[in-house]
N, C-alpha and C positions, 0 to 999 in steps of 0.2 A: 513167093513162099514163103507163109507166116514161120514168125520166130518161134520157140519154145515163152515166149512172154505171152503172145498168142495169145498161144494155147495154154495156158496157164488162167488165165481168164476166163475164155471162152470158155474154158471145160468149171471153172471157179469165182471166178470175177464177185457173184452175187453172194457166196460165203466170205471169198478177202472181205468183203466189204459187214458183211455182216459181225455183233458180237463175238464169239470175244472178241478175235482176231483182227478186228478193225480198231481195239481198240492199240495195236503195236503204235510205237511214236519212232517203228526205225528199220529200212528192210530184214536184217540183224535180228531188230525183235519178231518179225514176223514170220522170217527163215526159224527163227527155232523154235515161235508157237506149231507151225505147221509142221512141225520138226517130235514136236510132244502130245503133238495131236492125238485121243483114241480116238477111230485109227488114224497113223500117223498117214502125215502127205508129205512123204521123201522123195518122189518121185523126178524135186523137181533140185537141182544144185544150187546154192546160195546164191551164184552167179546169176541165177533167170530168175529166180524171185527180184535182183535186185534192178534186173531190167523191167520187171513188173512193175516193182514199186515207184519207177521212175516216167514209167508210163501210164500206167493207171490206174497209181498209188494213192494217199489224201493230197486233196488239194489240187486235183489237173481232171481234168476231163478227160470224159475218152481217148484219145492216141491224141493229145495238145499237143504238143513238144514246142511250147513259143519261148518264149527266151526274151526277156528285157533289157537289152541295153540304157546303164542309168538314166536317160534322157526320159524313153519311152518310160520307165516307171516312175519317175520325178508325174509327167503329163499325169500317169493312169489314176497312181497312188501320194502324191506325196503328200497331201494335206492328212487321211489315216493315218499314215506314218508318221508321218511331226507326232500328232496327236497321239499317238503311241506310244513316241520312243520318249513322250515323255513322262509316258506310266508304267516303263518297260525300257530302263536308262541302257542294256548292255547287248550285245548282239543272241544272245544265247535265250534272254528274259525275249525280247523282238519274235525272236524267233516263233515262241511257245506263246502268244500273246496270238501272232496272226494264223497259228495251227487252229488254236483254238477256236475262228471265228468261224461261220458256218456264213455260205462257206467257210472252207477253211483256204485262206490268202495262199495265192500262186506266189505270190513273189518270194515263198521261203523254201526256196534250193539251192 
């Protein structure tokens, strides 16, 4: 049985990935934008929006739950991360640089 996050994706996934909602930088910001939208889309609780964000949000392929350990991360993205780290020397700046990439870096969770 699909959960509420799957229902949110099925009913509103295209809308959530379109401006201005697509510019939300976190599940919390998306939840607030949904409440402030006219008409509001407030039938989903913040926890549902957070689950949708984790499962379908920016940098995720639909339904992807891939999590990399340190060795896999080094193998797949090591060179890119070292290059970006020179330009973005803190975790916060590196995370934002990965999110700004097209497609967004999936290593930013």
